[in-house]
C-alpha positions, 0 to 999 in steps of 0.5 A: 610584091607577092610576100610584102613580109619578106626582107630584101636579105631573106628573098635572096637567102631563099633565091640562092637556095632555090638555084642550088637545087635547080643547079643540082639536077636532082629534083625532079620535074614538077618540083623542079617547075615549082622552085622556079615558080617561087625563084620567079617570085623572089627574083621579083621581091628583090627587084622590087626592093633594089627599086624601092632603095634607088628610088630614095637615094635618088630623091635623098639626091634630088633633095640634097642638090636643091638645098645646095648651092651650085658650085660651078 
């Protein structure tokens, strides 16, 4: 993660702002490139949070299935 102290919600909100600025078209090229790079970082942070959450859910399901007898 490029910024480990940022929450999923913070990264997502900033990503929305970045996309809005880029879509407005009123940003100079150099700033657009910086915004695009920051957007890539933020998207990666969001993906890492989502991957981590999915791994926790998968682990909890596996543990739950191992603890309860099969109903079939």
